[in-house]
Structures are given as C-alpha cells and as structure tokens.
C-alpha positions in Angstrom: 16.5 -19.7 41.7 18.4 -16.8 40.1 17.5 -13.3 41.1 17.8 -10.0 39.2 20.4 -7.7 40.7 19.2 -4.2 41.7 20.7 -1.7 39.3 21.5 1.9 40.2 20.6 4.8 37.9 24.0 4.8 36.1 23.8 1.1 35.4 20.3 1.5 33.9 21.5 4.3 31.7 24.5 2.3 30.5 22.1 -0.6 29.5 19.9 1.8 27.6 22.7 3.6 25.8 23.9 1.9 22.6 27.1 2.4 20.8 25.2 1.9 17.5 23.3 4.5 15.5 21.8 4.5 12.0 22.5 7.4 9.6 23.0 8.1 5.9 26.4 7.3 4.3 28.6 10.4 4.3 30.7 11.9 1.5 34.0 10.2 1.3 32.8 7.0 3.1 32.7 3.7 1.5 30.9 0.5 2.4 33.2 -2.1 3.9 33.9 -4.9 1.5 32.9 -7.5 4.1 29.3 -6.3 3.9 29.1 -7.4 0.2 26.9 -4.5 -0.9 28.0 -4.9 -4.5 26.9 -1.6 -5.9 30.3 0.2 -5.7 31.7 -2.1 -8.4 29.0 -1.2 -10.9 28.2 2.4 -10.5 27.9 5.4 -8.3 26.3 5.3 -4.9 23.5 7.7 -4.2 24.4 8.5 -0.6 20.9 9.9 0.0 19.6 6.3 -0.4 22.3 4.5 1.5 21.7 4.0 5.3 24.5 2.6 7.5 24.7 1.3 11.0 27.7 2.7 12.8 29.1 1.0 15.8 32.2 2.1 17.7 33.1 4.5 14.8 32.9 1.8 12.1 30.2 1.0 9.5 28.9 -2.4 10.6 25.6 -2.5 8.5 24.2 -1.1 5.4 20.8 -0.7 3.7 20.9 0.4 0.0 17.6 1.6 -1.5 16.2 3.8 -4.3 13.0 5.5 -5.1 10.6 3.5 -7.2 7.2 4.9 -8.2 6.2 6.2 -4.8 7.9 3.4 -2.8 11.4 2.7 -1.8 13.1 -0.4 -3.3 15.5 -2.0 -0.9 18.4 -3.4 -2.9 20.6 -4.7 -0.1 20.5 -5.1 3.6 23.7 -6.4 5.2 25.0 -6.5 8.7 28.1 -7.7 10.4 27.3 -11.2 11.6 28.3 -10.2 15.2 25.4 -7.8 15.4 22.0 -9.0 16.8 18.4 -8.5 15.8 18.2 -5.1 17.5 20.7 -3.8 15.0 18.4 -4.8 12.1 15.5 -3.0 13.8 17.6 0.1 14.5 18.7 0.4 10.8 15.1 -0.3 9.5 13.6 2.3 11.9 15.8 5.0 10.6 15.2 4.0 7.0 11.4 3.9 7.5 11.4 7.3 9.3 13.4 8.8 6.4 11.3 7.4 3.6 8.1 8.3 5.3 9.4 12.0 5.4 10.2 11.7 1.7 6.6 10.7 0.9 7.0 7.0 0.2 3.9 4.9 0.8 5.7 1.6 1.2 8.8 -0.4 0.4 9.6 -3.6 -1.5 12.6 -5.8 -1.9 14.0 -9.1 -3.1 15.3 -11.3 -0.3 17.9 -14.0 -0.2 16.6 -16.2 2.6 19.9 -18.1 2.8 21.2 -15.0 4.5 20.0 -14.6 8.1 19.6 -10.8 8.0 17.5 -11.0 4.9 15.4 -13.8 6.3 14.8 -11.5 9.3 13.8 -8.7 7.0 11.3 -11.0 5.3 9.8 -11.9 8.7 9.5 -8.2 9.6 7.8 -7.3 6.3 5.4 -10.2 6.7 4.5 -9.1 10.2 3.6 -5.7 8.7 1.4 -7.3 6.1 4.0 -7.8 3.4 3.4 -10.5 0.8 5.6 -12.6 -1.4 5.1 -12.4 -5.1 6.8 -15.1 -7.1 10.4 -16.2 -7.6 12.9 -14.1 -9.4 16.4 -14.1 -10.8 18.1 -10.7 -10.1 20.3 -9.7 -13.1 22.7 -6.8 -13.4 24.7 -5.5 -16.4 26.7 -2.5 -17.3 25.3 -0.4 -20.1 25.8 -2.1 -23.5 27.5 -0.2 -26.3 25.2 1.8 -28.5 23.6 -0.1 -31.3 22.8 -3.2 -29.4 
C-alpha cells in the first residue's frame, strides 16, 4: 500500500504555486504560430479581447473573443498540447472574471470537437447549462472591393 509523504510548509507552497498565469495580450506581443489562432493573418487583433496563458515567460495558450450584443463571443481557444486541464480552467476563469466586469451576461462559441481543448470547453459550457444549437460552417473573407 502506498503512503502519502508528509510535506513541510515550503513543499506545500511549491505545489500551490504555478508558473502559469492568464492575462490580456500586451502591445508588441504576438500569438505563437503553433497555437493556430488565425486572426493575425486577416486583420488587427483587439488586445482588449485576447487573453493569453503565460507559462515560464512564454505564451502557451490563447483565447480570442469579441463583444456581441451583451455577450462575449469566443472565436478561438487554443493551448499548447503539453498543458493540462487546469490550464484551460485558469484561462477561462480570467476571461470570465474580465467579461463579467465588462457587463457581459454570457458567452457563446463555435467548437471544433476534433480538438481536445475545444471539446473540453464544450463540456465546461454544458456543465454550466450551455446548449448546442445546430451545425455550422464558419466562413471568413477579406472585405470585397466596393460594388460587389
């Protein structure tokens, strides 16, 4: 039978401390290409609506959102595959705290359930009472020339 070692106070604090923290994207920072956020190719990022998860001085996760009629629309949630479920929760908690302060009454998103982190987001939303509404194809386009 395995036993749990007795930890001293410094060991407990080391376990509770995390090298990760969630924050808004800062001026001059970009989203690492490996996170496949996709928005930097099409337009300008609104840093007030881009949350990132920093770990050991590097951006390892990102949540891109925007305001949408009293809610926040989550466009992308992506994390480095080496990060665990706690990282998703840490990023979402910061996002939810911030949008609550901004007066949002909820959030909505389109999930790609083939991606583990987005499948996890779907489960989190469902546990909070979220519902699925249909199947959609997400489309994106640059602005057409005038006269279209």
